[in-house]
C-alpha positions in Angstrom: -35.4 181.2 5.7 -35.2 180.7 9.4 -32.7 177.9 9.0 -30.6 180.2 6.8 -30.7 182.9 9.4 -29.7 180.4 12.1 -26.7 179.3 10.0 -25.6 182.9 9.6 -25.8 183.6 13.3 -23.7 180.5 14.0 -21.0 181.6 11.5 -20.9 185.2 13.0 -17.9 185.7 15.1 -18.0 188.9 17.2 -14.3 188.6 18.1 -13.3 188.8 14.4 -15.2 192.0 14.0 -13.6 193.4 17.2 -10.2 192.4 15.8 -10.9 194.7 12.8 -12.7 197.6 14.6 -10.2 197.9 17.5 -7.1 198.8 15.5 -9.3 201.1 13.4 -10.4 202.9 16.6 -6.8 203.5 17.5 -6.1 205.2 14.1 -9.4 207.0 14.2 -8.7 208.5 17.6 -5.4 209.6 16.4 -7.0 211.3 13.4 -9.5 213.1 15.6 -6.6 214.9 17.3 -5.3 216.0 13.9 -8.5 217.1 12.1 -11.1 219.3 13.8 -13.9 218.1 11.6 -13.4 214.5 12.9 -12.9 215.8 16.4 -16.4 217.2 16.3 -17.7 213.6 16.5 -16.2 213.4 20.0 -17.6 216.6 21.4 -18.1 217.2 25.1 -21.8 216.8 24.7 -21.3 213.1 23.8 -22.0 211.1 20.7 -25.4 210.9 19.2 -26.5 207.5 17.8 -25.8 208.7 14.3 -22.3 210.1 15.2 -21.5 206.9 17.0 -22.5 204.8 14.0 -20.5 206.9 11.7 -17.4 206.7 14.0 -17.7 202.9 14.2 -18.0 202.7 10.4 -14.9 204.9 10.0 -13.1 202.7 12.5 -14.2 199.5 10.6 -12.9 200.9 7.3 -9.7 202.0 8.8 -9.3 198.6 10.5 -9.4 196.9 7.2 -6.8 199.3 5.8 -4.6 198.7 8.8 -4.7 195.0 8.2 -2.9 195.7 4.9 -0.1 197.3 7.0 -0.2 194.2 9.2 0.3 192.0 6.2 3.3 194.1 5.3 5.0 194.0 8.7 4.2 190.3 9.4 7.2 188.9 7.5 9.5 191.5 9.2 8.3 190.6 12.6 9.0 186.9 12.0 12.5 187.3 10.6 14.7 185.3 10.2 12.9 182.0 10.5 9.4 182.8 9.2 6.1 182.0 10.9 6.1 179.6 13.9 4.3 177.0 11.9 7.4 176.9 9.7 9.8 176.4 12.6 8.8 172.8 13.1 10.2 171.8 9.7 13.7 172.4 10.9 15.4 169.5 12.8 16.8 171.9 15.4 13.5 173.5 16.2 12.3 174.1 19.8 8.6 174.5 19.2 7.8 170.9 20.2 9.8 168.1 21.6 11.8 165.7 19.3 9.3 163.0 20.1 6.4 165.2 19.2 8.1 166.2 15.9 8.5 162.5 15.0 4.8 162.0 15.8 4.0 165.0 13.6 5.9 163.4 10.7 3.9 160.2 11.2 0.6 162.1 11.3 1.5 163.9 8.1 2.3 160.6 6.4 -1.0 159.2 7.6 -2.9 162.3 6.3 -1.1 162.6 2.9 -1.0 158.8 2.2 2.7 158.9 1.2 6.1 159.3 2.8 6.7 163.0 3.6 10.0 164.6 4.7 8.8 167.8 6.2 12.3 169.1 6.3 12.5 169.0 2.5 9.2 170.8 2.0 9.3 174.5 1.0 7.0 177.0 2.8 4.3 176.8 0.2 4.1 173.0 0.4 4.1 173.1 4.2 1.3 175.8 4.2 -0.8 173.4 2.2 -0.2 170.6 4.8 -0.9 172.8 7.8 -4.1 174.2 6.1 -5.3 170.6 5.6 -4.4 169.7 9.2 -6.5 172.7 10.4 -9.3 171.5 8.2 -9.3 168.1 9.9 -9.3 169.7 13.3 -12.2 171.9 12.3 -14.2 168.9 11.0 -13.6 167.2 14.4 -14.6 170.3 16.3 -11.2 170.6 18.0 -10.0 174.0 17.0 -11.0 175.9 20.2 -7.4 176.4 21.4 -6.1 177.1 17.9 -8.8 179.6 17.1 -8.4 181.4 20.4 -4.7 181.9 19.7 -5.4 182.9 16.1 -7.9 185.6 17.3 -5.4 187.0 19.7 -2.7 187.0 17.0 -5.0 188.8 14.5 -5.9 191.4 17.1 -2.3 191.9 18.2 -1.1 192.2 14.6 -3.8 194.8 13.9 -2.9 196.8 17.0 0.8 196.6 16.1 0.0 197.9 12.6 -2.2 200.7 13.9 0.3 201.8 16.5 3.1 201.7 13.9 1.0 203.9 11.6 0.5 206.4 14.4 4.1 206.3 15.4 5.2 207.0 11.8 2.8 209.9 11.7 4.1 211.4 14.9 7.7 211.0 13.8 6.9 213.0 10.6 4.5 215.6 12.0 5.2 215.8 15.8 8.9 215.2 15.8 9.5 216.9 19.2 6.6 215.4 21.0 8.9 212.9 22.8 6.3 211.9 25.4 3.8 210.7 22.7 6.6 209.1 20.7 7.8 207.2 23.7 4.3 206.0 24.6 3.6 204.9 21.0 7.0 203.1 20.7 6.4 201.2 23.9 2.8 200.3 22.9 4.0 199.1 19.5 6.7 197.0 21.1 4.1 195.4 23.5 1.8 194.7 20.6 4.6 193.0 18.6 5.5 190.9 21.7 1.9 189.8 22.0 1.7 189.1 18.4 4.8 186.8 18.5 3.6 185.1 21.7 0.1 184.4 20.2 1.7 183.2 16.9 3.8 180.7 18.8 0.9 179.5 20.8 -1.2 179.0 17.6 1.5 177.0 15.9 2.1 174.7 19.0 -1.6 174.2 19.5 -2.2 173.4 15.9 0.6 170.8 15.8 -0.1 169.1 19.1 -3.9 169.0 18.5 -3.3 167.6 15.0 -1.0 164.9 16.4 -3.6 163.9 19.0 -6.3 163.8 16.3 -4.3 161.5 14.1 -3.2 159.3 17.0 -6.8 158.7 18.1 -8.1 158.4 14.6 -10.9 160.9 15.2 -11.7 162.5 11.9 -15.2 163.8 12.4 -17.6 164.5 15.3 -17.5 166.6 18.4 -14.6 166.2 20.8 -15.2 165.7 24.5 -13.0 167.1 27.4 
């Protein structure tokens, strides 16, 4: 039982929880300004332990719902070329250098065991390749940079979705509140910019770390700086 609890604690990632709760808090705070019953949770006397727990629970639920909005806006944010991990399939990409792209093709061939023309793959096929490449990095304990970028991406996507939801609400209900609309629009743009930046870092880190892994032949074990 103790070993099982230890395994659970090792798999727990506080940042992933924060990435859900934080966008939910944004929406929850907006809702508290709209409904007095929710506003009572943030009274001048402060939050009780029970009120705070309830507010966090509401934010957690809202955060998961906001992620659905994030899934919806994600393809729009990455128009017209798709996710950054897809860019490298094109011969005119600028995610990595031409030499690194050739090394990537060689690494994919070594991993898949057959000649692979990544330019001819569709997005579904390439997703299977990048998923397997990440799995190899994870087995070798070399996903630190990739995971850090992915967490930032997830948080930024959630914030973009939450701010978009608030912006749409204000456009419909508070049409003449130009100050609030401007702040929300700027914040949404900043979140989208952070989302695109983190997504690009994730793709580049995944590809370069995978190339290095295949080049050194390290399939398992802990990496060393």
